[in-house]
N, C-alpha and C positions, 0 to 999 in steps of 0.2 A: 196895342202893339200889332203891327201888320204881319200877316203870315208870310212865310217865305215861299215864293213861287218858283217851281222848277220848270224850266223850259226844255222842250225836246229838241235836240240838235241832230242834224243829219250828218253822219260820218262818212258814208260811202253809198254809192248807187251802182249796181250792176244791171244794165238794161235787159240782158238775156241770160236767164239761168234755166236749168233743166232739173226737174225733181223726179226721183224714183222712189217707189214704195219698196223698201228693202226687206229681205227676210231677217228673222231674228238671228243673232249670233249663234253659231253652232258650238263654239267653244270659247275659251279665253284668248284665242289668237287675235281677236280684233276683227274689224270689218274689212272686207276685200271687195273692191269694185268689180273684179272679175266674176263675182258671184251674182251680180245684178244683171238685169235685162237691159243693157245699155242701148240697144237698138229700139226699144219701145219705152220712151219716157212717159210717166204718169201725169205730168203737168209741166208747162213752160210759162215763164213770166219774168217779173223783175224782182230783184233783191235790193232792199234798203236796210242799212244798218243805222240805227238811231240810238241816242243815249238820252236818258232822263235821270237826273240824279246820279247814283252810282251803278245803275243798271243799264246795260246795252240790250237792244232788241234787234234780232235778225228777223226782218219781215219779208215774207213772200207775197207779192201783190200782182194783180192783173195789170198787164202793160198798158191797156187802154183806159180802163175805168179807175184803176188804183185800188180796187176792192181787195181787202186783205184775204189771202188764201190761208196762211198759217204764220205763226210767229214763234220764235224761240227766245225767251228771256235769258240773258247771259249775266249771271251774278259774279262769276269769276272764271278766269281762264288760266290754265287748263281746268276743266270741270266736266260735268256730265252734259251740258247743253250742246257743246261742239266737240266732236271726236274726229281724229284723223283716220284716214284709210291706209291700211298697211301696204297696199300695192300701188298707190298712186298719190301724187301731190296735187292733182286737179280736182279730186273729189273729197268731200267730207260728209259727216253724218250730223244732222241736227236733231235734237230732241225737241219736238214742237209741243206746245201746250194750248189747250183751249182757254176760254176766259175763266173757267173754274179751276185752272191750275192742274188739269189732268192731261 
């Protein structure tokens, strides 16, 4: 019996994204973009959203080389992988993981 092969599909590509290292939440109020250093981004690159099986992956990649900077697996939405920002609709928070799931 042949094993089932899962293909990776590209769902969305954003050629220019900005990444900020954000401080931990101070309270249960949620994240606020006003608390970040918006004038000094920590990284810029490309965002690709892919899907493989029932999991979507938000991938942050170098624009030129395509090298993976970070990724956030999204098993369900809403969930912990992607969170909204309380004071803006332009920004959101990703929980990124390394290959060990940490």
